[in-house]
Chimera marker file (.cmm) of the C-alpha trace (Angstrom):
<marker_set name="trace">
<marker id="1" x="59.169" y="20.424" z="24.085" r="1" g="1" b="0" radius="0.5"/>
<marker id="2" x="62.286" y="18.883" z="25.546" r="1" g="1" b="0" radius="0.5"/>
<marker id="3" x="62.535" y="15.335" z="26.754" r="1" g="1" b="0" radius="0.5"/>
<marker id="4" x="64.546" y="14.774" z="29.902" r="1" g="1" b="0" radius="0.5"/>
<marker id="5" x="65.128" y="11.096" z="29.004" r="1" g="1" b="0" radius="0.5"/>
<marker id="6" x="67.691" y="12.134" z="26.385" r="1" g="1" b="0" radius="0.5"/>
<marker id="7" x="69.976" y="13.674" z="28.991" r="1" g="1" b="0" radius="0.5"/>
<marker id="8" x="70.068" y="10.657" z="31.314" r="1" g="1" b="0" radius="0.5"/>
<marker id="9" x="72.478" y="7.770" z="31.058" r="1" g="1" b="0" radius="0.5"/>
<marker id="10" x="70.470" y="4.861" z="29.659" r="1" g="1" b="0" radius="0.5"/>
<marker id="11" x="72.287" y="2.033" z="31.535" r="1" g="1" b="0" radius="0.5"/>
<marker id="12" x="72.019" y="3.954" z="34.809" r="1" g="1" b="0" radius="0.5"/>
<marker id="13" x="68.330" y="4.657" z="34.214" r="1" g="1" b="0" radius="0.5"/>
<marker id="14" x="67.743" y="0.990" z="33.431" r="1" g="1" b="0" radius="0.5"/>
<marker id="15" x="69.539" y="-0.026" z="36.612" r="1" g="1" b="0" radius="0.5"/>
<marker id="16" x="67.338" y="2.338" z="38.641" r="1" g="1" b="0" radius="0.5"/>
<marker id="17" x="64.217" y="0.948" z="36.959" r="1" g="1" b="0" radius="0.5"/>
<marker id="18" x="65.259" y="-2.645" z="37.661" r="1" g="1" b="0" radius="0.5"/>
<marker id="19" x="66.010" y="-1.793" z="41.294" r="1" g="1" b="0" radius="0.5"/>
<marker id="20" x="62.612" y="-0.116" z="41.697" r="1" g="1" b="0" radius="0.5"/>
<marker id="21" x="60.870" y="-3.066" z="40.046" r="1" g="1" b="0" radius="0.5"/>
<marker id="22" x="62.587" y="-5.510" z="42.410" r="1" g="1" b="0" radius="0.5"/>
<marker id="23" x="61.636" y="-3.422" z="45.438" r="1" g="1" b="0" radius="0.5"/>
<marker id="24" x="57.992" y="-3.228" z="44.363" r="1" g="1" b="0" radius="0.5"/>
<marker id="25" x="57.897" y="-6.926" z="43.518" r="1" g="1" b="0" radius="0.5"/>
<marker id="26" x="59.324" y="-7.824" z="46.929" r="1" g="1" b="0" radius="0.5"/>
<marker id="27" x="56.674" y="-5.701" z="48.649" r="1" g="1" b="0" radius="0.5"/>
<marker id="28" x="53.934" y="-7.412" z="46.633" r="1" g="1" b="0" radius="0.5"/>
<marker id="29" x="55.422" y="-10.827" z="47.437" r="1" g="1" b="0" radius="0.5"/>
<marker id="30" x="55.532" y="-9.979" z="51.156" r="1" g="1" b="0" radius="0.5"/>
<marker id="31" x="51.835" y="-9.060" z="51.120" r="1" g="1" b="0" radius="0.5"/>
<marker id="32" x="50.983" y="-12.246" z="49.226" r="1" g="1" b="0" radius="0.5"/>
<marker id="33" x="52.970" y="-14.451" z="51.611" r="1" g="1" b="0" radius="0.5"/>
<marker id="34" x="51.384" y="-12.699" z="54.577" r="1" g="1" b="0" radius="0.5"/>
<marker id="35" x="47.929" y="-13.280" z="53.142" r="1" g="1" b="0" radius="0.5"/>
<marker id="36" x="48.641" y="-16.972" z="52.541" r="1" g="1" b="0" radius="0.5"/>
<marker id="37" x="50.015" y="-17.392" z="56.074" r="1" g="1" b="0" radius="0.5"/>
<marker id="38" x="46.970" y="-15.619" z="57.505" r="1" g="1" b="0" radius="0.5"/>
<marker id="39" x="44.578" y="-17.879" z="55.596" r="1" g="1" b="0" radius="0.5"/>
<marker id="40" x="46.561" y="-20.970" z="56.573" r="1" g="1" b="0" radius="0.5"/>
<marker id="41" x="46.775" y="-20.150" z="60.279" r="1" g="1" b="0" radius="0.5"/>
<marker id="42" x="43.390" y="-18.535" z="60.854" r="1" g="1" b="0" radius="0.5"/>
<marker id="43" x="41.271" y="-20.430" z="58.390" r="1" g="1" b="0" radius="0.5"/>
<marker id="44" x="38.977" y="-18.902" z="55.838" r="1" g="1" b="0" radius="0.5"/>
<marker id="45" x="36.642" y="-17.324" z="58.360" r="1" g="1" b="0" radius="0.5"/>
<link id1="1" id2="2" r="1" g="1" b="0" radius="0.2"/>
<link id1="2" id2="3" r="1" g="1" b="0" radius="0.2"/>
<link id1="3" id2="4" r="1" g="1" b="0" radius="0.2"/>
<link id1="4" id2="5" r="1" g="1" b="0" radius="0.2"/>
<link id1="5" id2="6" r="1" g="1" b="0" radius="0.2"/>
<link id1="6" id2="7" r="1" g="1" b="0" radius="0.2"/>
<link id1="7" id2="8" r="1" g="1" b="0" radius="0.2"/>
<link id1="8" id2="9" r="1" g="1" b="0" radius="0.2"/>
<link id1="9" id2="10" r="1" g="1" b="0" radius="0.2"/>
<link id1="10" id2="11" r="1" g="1" b="0" radius="0.2"/>
<link id1="11" id2="12" r="1" g="1" b="0" radius="0.2"/>
<link id1="12" id2="13" r="1" g="1" b="0" radius="0.2"/>
<link id1="13" id2="14" r="1" g="1" b="0" radius="0.2"/>
<link id1="14" id2="15" r="1" g="1" b="0" radius="0.2"/>
<link id1="15" id2="16" r="1" g="1" b="0" radius="0.2"/>
<link id1="16" id2="17" r="1" g="1" b="0" radius="0.2"/>
<link id1="17" id2="18" r="1" g="1" b="0" radius="0.2"/>
<link id1="18" id2="19" r="1" g="1" b="0" radius="0.2"/>
<link id1="19" id2="20" r="1" g="1" b="0" radius="0.2"/>
<link id1="20" id2="21" r="1" g="1" b="0" radius="0.2"/>
<link id1="21" id2="22" r="1" g="1" b="0" radius="0.2"/>
<link id1="22" id2="23" r="1" g="1" b="0" radius="0.2"/>
<link id1="23" id2="24" r="1" g="1" b="0" radius="0.2"/>
<link id1="24" id2="25" r="1" g="1" b="0" radius="0.2"/>
<link id1="25" id2="26" r="1" g="1" b="0" radius="0.2"/>
<link id1="26" id2="27" r="1" g="1" b="0" radius="0.2"/>
<link id1="27" id2="28" r="1" g="1" b="0" radius="0.2"/>
<link id1="28" id2="29" r="1" g="1" b="0" radius="0.2"/>
<link id1="29" id2="30" r="1" g="1" b="0" radius="0.2"/>
<link id1="30" id2="31" r="1" g="1" b="0" radius="0.2"/>
<link id1="31" id2="32" r="1" g="1" b="0" radius="0.2"/>
<link id1="32" id2="33" r="1" g="1" b="0" radius="0.2"/>
<link id1="33" id2="34" r="1" g="1" b="0" radius="0.2"/>
<link id1="34" id2="35" r="1" g="1" b="0" radius="0.2"/>
<link id1="35" id2="36" r="1" g="1" b="0" radius="0.2"/>
<link id1="36" id2="37" r="1" g="1" b="0" radius="0.2"/>
<link id1="37" id2="38" r="1" g="1" b="0" radius="0.2"/>
<link id1="38" id2="39" r="1" g="1" b="0" radius="0.2"/>
<link id1="39" id2="40" r="1" g="1" b="0" radius="0.2"/>
<link id1="40" id2="41" r="1" g="1" b="0" radius="0.2"/>
<link id1="41" id2="42" r="1" g="1" b="0" radius="0.2"/>
<link id1="42" id2="43" r="1" g="1" b="0" radius="0.2"/>
<link id1="43" id2="44" r="1" g="1" b="0" radius="0.2"/>
<link id1="44" id2="45" r="1" g="1" b="0" radius="0.2"/>
</marker_set>
């Protein structure tokens, strides 16, 4: 079995992983902030 990870450039792959992680973290943060704003403005009802 061949592993495709051996043929990729490790620094470039790491940079792509970091970029993806930051994008996903920003999406999660946006949902969290939206939830907090919703609770603050509309109450807990």
